[in-house]
Phi, psi and omega in degrees: 000314179299324181293324178294321179294319179297316177296321181295317179296317181296317180295316179299317179296318180295317179295317180296317178296319179295319179296316179296320180295313182289325180288325179287330179277340185264007177296138180284133180255125179274122180274119180271124180293142178291143178289138178283118177277137178295145178298128181293139177291122185300321178297317181297319179299319179295327179295322179294325181289337184265066178230150184099215179279097186270345174205179181296335186242003187227132171245131185232142170240136179251130178240131175251125184239153178285169179297319180296315178298318182299318182285325191250342189216055180296324179295323177294323177294319179297318178295320178296322179295317178298317180296318180294322176298316179299311182295319180295317178293322177299314179297323179297312181299315180295321181295336178272006178077018181267156180281136177240102181241188183294330176292318177297318179301315180297320179293321178296314179299319177297317178299315181297314183286329183276317187250000182273146179225130178267124186232133174270120183280322183260143177275137182072186180243123180237191181300310176241125183240132184256131176235145176248149165235104182259134172247114184249118178206143181301129178052053188296324182295317177292321177301313181296318181299322183260015188298329183256028177291169185305323185274009181081246182289138181284000000 
């Protein structure tokens, strides 16, 4: 009698496990179509690549702003571009193993404010608007690398 109960429990457990397995596997899965990404504008892609030290005398930051920002907050975009230039140059100096202290920070801020220019790349305001912040100084990459040397400005 005990053996029949044990077989009955085992059979019941096996049937229950099989039912749970098949019901969980047989749920219909709704396939969500992937969103179609717009083809990237080849010119726009090249613009993103041209950031940082783009020539011997120019350091560039690229900012992409929405139409609303473009119409209402150009000054905010310019401030964001300056901040991004500062942070990018700070990271560059640190990545080269150079010391970044308050004197270096002051020199970078002076460089940004003295030699920096905020430029609107796109005419008018559209969905995506490109702005540049260019810092133009002779041999800027070497200048940045040596900015915190003992004598201050290189």
